[in-house]
N, C-alpha and C positions, 0 to 999 in steps of 0.2 A: 504494500500500500504506500509506503514511504517513497519508493521509487516512482510510482505513478504520480504522486503529488509533486515530486521534484521535476519530473518530465513535464507536467502541466505548467509548472512555474517557469521552466526554461522556455517553453513555447510562448508564454505571455511576455517574458523578458525580450525575446527575439522580436515579437510584435511591437513592443514599446520602442526598441532600438530602430525599427523601420519607420514607424509613424512619427516618432519624435526625433528624427535624424537631424533636424535643424537646430535642436536644443541640446545642451549639455545635461547629462544626469549621471548619477552614480547608482549602481545596483549590483547585487550579487546575481550571477547568472541563473541561480536556482531560487532566488528570493521571491517573497510575496509582495514586495513593494519596491519603489525607487525613490531616490532623493533628487529633486530637480532645483538647482539654483535659479533664482529669478533675476534676470539681468535688469539693471536699473533702467536701461533705455526702452524696455518693453512697456513701461507705464503702469506696472502693478507693483504692489508690495506683497510679500508672502501671505500676510493675514487676509488681505482683501481678496487675493486670488483664491486662496483656499476656501473662503466663505462663498465666493461666486461659484466655484466648482461644486461644493457640497450642495448648494441650492439647486444644482442640476443633477444631483444623484451620484456624484463622483466622490469616492472616498479620498479626500485630500485634507491634510492638516498642515498648518504652518509649523515651521521648525521651532517657533517660540514655545510650542507645547512640550518640546523635548529638551529645551535648553536649561541648564542648571547654573550657568554663570551670568545670566542676565544680559548676555550679548549674543543672541541667536543670529545665525546667518539668514540672509534673505533667500529662503528655500522652502519648498513644500515636500511633504512625504505623500506619495500617491500609492494607494493600495491597489494591487493587481489581482488579489486573490478572492475578492468578494463578489465579482461579477459572475453571472451564471454560465455564460458561454463566450467563445472567442469573438463572435460578432459584436456582442455588447462591450467586450473589452476594447475592441478596435474602435467602436463608436466613441467610447469614453476617451480614449487616447487622442482621437482626432479632435474631439471637442476641447481637450486640453491644449493641443497644438494651436487650434484656431483662436482660442481665448487669449493665449499668450501673444500670438502674432498680431491679432486684430482686436485689441481691447476696446477701441472706439466703437466697434460694431454693437457693443452692448448698450450704447447710449444714443444710437441713432433712432429717430422716430420711425414708427412703422406706419405705412400708408396702405 
């Protein structure tokens, strides 16, 4: 069972590497999550981005939740293990990439 879980995690990490190829992130190849630094030029800070992503059903948490020294990096932790299937995982990763790349789209009026 453990091998099956590791294999599933590895597939999700490969998917993340492909979908988020324009963004830096750190992850264990068999891990259940990834850490994504938030570049200052993208227009987000980690807390606001994590909140935005969570409001869309994505398991994202600001690095501030894990910091013990009062000086957290501008980064988010994204859970890859909670989604039911690979299509949902890919959709979530694409939403992350689009949200980071195009933050102004969230504020445009809809007609």
